[in-house]
Structures are given as structure tokens and as C-alpha cells.
C-alpha positions, 0 to 999 in steps of 0.5 A: 502520441497526441498533444493536449493543451486544453483542460476540456479534452476528454482524456483530461476529464477521464483522468480527473474522473479517476480521482473518484473511487466509484469510477475506479471500481467501475473501470478497474483503473487507477492513477499513478503519479510520479517518477519513482512510483512509475519506475516501480510499476513493472507489475502494472499494465499502463494504459496511458501516460501523460507527461510534461517535459517542462516539469521533469526533474531530470531523473532520466524521465525520457528513458522511462517514457520509452520503456512504458511506451514499449510495453504498450502505454499510449503517450499524451504530451501535456502543456504545463497548465493542463498537467498541473490540472490533473496532478494530485501534487503541489509540486508535480514532476511531469509524469502521471499514468492510468494503470489497470488494477490487479487483485490477489486472493487469499488462495494465492497466499497459501503454501508460503514457507514460514510466512510473515503477513500483515493484516490491516483492519479498517484503516481509514487514512490513505497516508497510513495505509501507504506508509504501512505498505512501504514498511512491509516492502522494506521488511519483505513481508510475504503479503498484506491482507486488508480487511473491511477497508475504509480507504481504497487501496488504489486511492492516489494518496495510498500510491503516493505514500507507498512510493510505489511499494504498493506494486511489490506486494501481494495485497488482498482485500477480504473480510475479518471472517475470511481472513481468520479462517484462512490463517487458521487453515494455514496454521499461521499464528495471529499476533494482535497489538493492544494496549491491554496486552500483558507482553511488550512487543519485543517479548512476543515470539515473532518467529514461525508463520505469523500474521501481525494484525493492526486496527483502525486509527480511532478504535483499534482492533475489533474483538473478533481479532482479540478473541482469536489472538495467539499472541497479544502484545503492546508497545510501551508508552512512557509519556502522556500519549496513550498510543502511537500512529498506526503506521508507526506502530506497524513499522515497529512490530514489523521490524521486530519480527524481521529482527527476530527472524533474520538478525541477532542482537549481537550482529 
């Protein structure tokens, strides 16, 4: 363990450089900040752990630090001023780590019995992506496929919005064409969401192998998805707004699929 009291320390400069996507991609590293997030990062290799005891919320942080140290994390104790410099948050809780990115392929999603996948096309906002990952984890989705992404899945704001559920899901990045080919080969029905659909989301049959597909915030789904849809559904809008936030829409449809697959209305 080393102690850092200067914001000019090379280790601090390295942390700050990982806010940039290009650096994250080149080094295949990313930032994980927060007690809850790190508590859920068992599947991630942690290289370095920066901490500031003065900022701890007393959630058993030292036990977590010892656990990560035992798994190979190098510890760096920071002054409050230095930690607040590297923190991504208005109210940091004194824990921030550098982790190694992990990547899944479509091949790793093959052969799952009665799968429920979520496909996200060109999602722009990190907060929306993180929230959808959180909902997907809550419904125990079998995998999330991100196509033609406009935001980096390892953006610190995605990690934060997902509250660490990013680490619990097989998460694949690919193209629209490859995703459609994979779903066809695996005989998985494509469920699209569109205001132009004829059936409300609760009328669609979401049992069996399906992939729920949602599009970018501004433009919705591309025609490639709509042309290949097996089931096309909409979410009723009865007020003056013509659509919901994509993360809200995703959560509604994901949990409707969970209801149909696991629960009855009488329960």
C-alpha cells in the first residue's frame, strides 16, 4: 500500500485519464466507484483500489478493502482532497477502483434454455443504459446485447446508474446484422417496441425464447429491426406525451415478460 497526498501523482493522473473512452479502450481498463458497486464486482479483476477513510459511510468498507486486497488489488490510501479530485460523484464514499474490462461474445449466449434477452440499439445516454441493466438484472434476463452503441458500456456513469448490476449480466456488443443473424439461428423471436404497433405490450405473447428490442432515445428502432420483428408491441400513452423514457419503457416490457413467464395474475 502507498499513501497519496498530491494530485500530481502519476497514479492520480492515470485514474483521471480513464475518464476518456479512448484510454479505456486502449488499456482495456475502467473505473468502478462506490461501495455497492465494488461489493458486486466479484466477476471483475481489480488492479488498484483508491480509498479515503475520512469519506467512508461506515458500511463495513475495511472488510471489502481486505477482500479486494486478498484478490490481488493494490491499495492506495488518498487524502480527502486527492480523492475528491478523482471522484466522479458529488458525494463520494471513499472507494474507487481500476478494473479490467471483460467481454462476451454472441457465441457465449448460445444454447440457453428458453432465453430472455434484451437488445439495445444505439442507446445514447449512460444513465438510461445503466438503468436498463439494473432492470435486466432485477428480472434475471439471460443476456443484454448492445448494438451499434453510442455510449461506452464502461462509462463511469453507466457503472453508477447500474449500481454494479453491470457485472452480473452477460453483456455483448455487436452490430445489428450480427445480432439479427444470431437470433434467427437460435430461433429466438424478436419483440420490437414501436408506437406504430397494433398490440399493447400486455397483449403480446412474451413466453418462449424472445429478445426484447429497444431503440435510441430520439429516433426509436431502425427499420432493420421493425422489418424482422416477430412481435411488435406498443406502450399506451394516454396523456400529452407521445413516448416514455427508453429506460422506463424497457423496464415495463421486461417485467411484463417476467410476469407472463413466471407469475400469474391470480398470484
